[in-house]
N, C-alpha and C positions, 0 to 999 in steps of 0.2 A: 504494500500500500504506500502510496506517495503522500507526503505531507502537502497540504493545500493552505493557501493564504487565508482561507475562510475558517480554518480550524481555530478554536479558542486555545489559549495557552494551556488551560486546564485539560482540554482533550489531548493536546500534544503531550503533555507531561504524563498523563495516564497511559496513553497508547504507545509512546516512544520515550521511555525514561533515558535512553542514550542521547536524547536531544538536549537534556538539561545543561550539560557542560557547554554546548554551543550557545545557548541562550545567555549563560553567564559570560562567555567570551565576547559577546556583543554588548555587554553591559546591562543586560536585562536581569536584574535581581528580583523581579516580580513573580518568580515562579510560584511562590506560595501565597502571594497576597490575594485577598478576596476578589479583586477586580479581574484577576487572571482567569476566573471561571467564565467570564462573559466577554472578555476582550479578545478579538481575533489577532492572529499574527500580523495581518495587514495593519490593523489599528495600532498595535503595539509598535510596529516599525515606524509608523507615522509619528506617534507620540514621542518616541525616543530619537527621532531624527536619523534613522538609519536606512540604508539602501535595502529595500524589500527583496530584490532579486538576489543580492549577496546572502542575505539571511536565509532565504529559501534554499539556495544552492547548498549552503553549509549544513542546514538541517537535514536535507535529503541525503547528502553524502554521509552524514553521521549515522543514519539509521539503515543504510544499505547492508 
């Protein structure tokens, strides 16, 4: 299964625990915060000012 930008951070963490270090490497320490249950990867990238395509590439590589 491929990680999609529409997934919430909560879904990502539950389904792909190997992705957690990638989130931290991008400066996203919100893995356990309550808003992560409703915030999509796309929204999080925008809020944190990061390149969504780089994030998605790194996440999908980490879980292959």
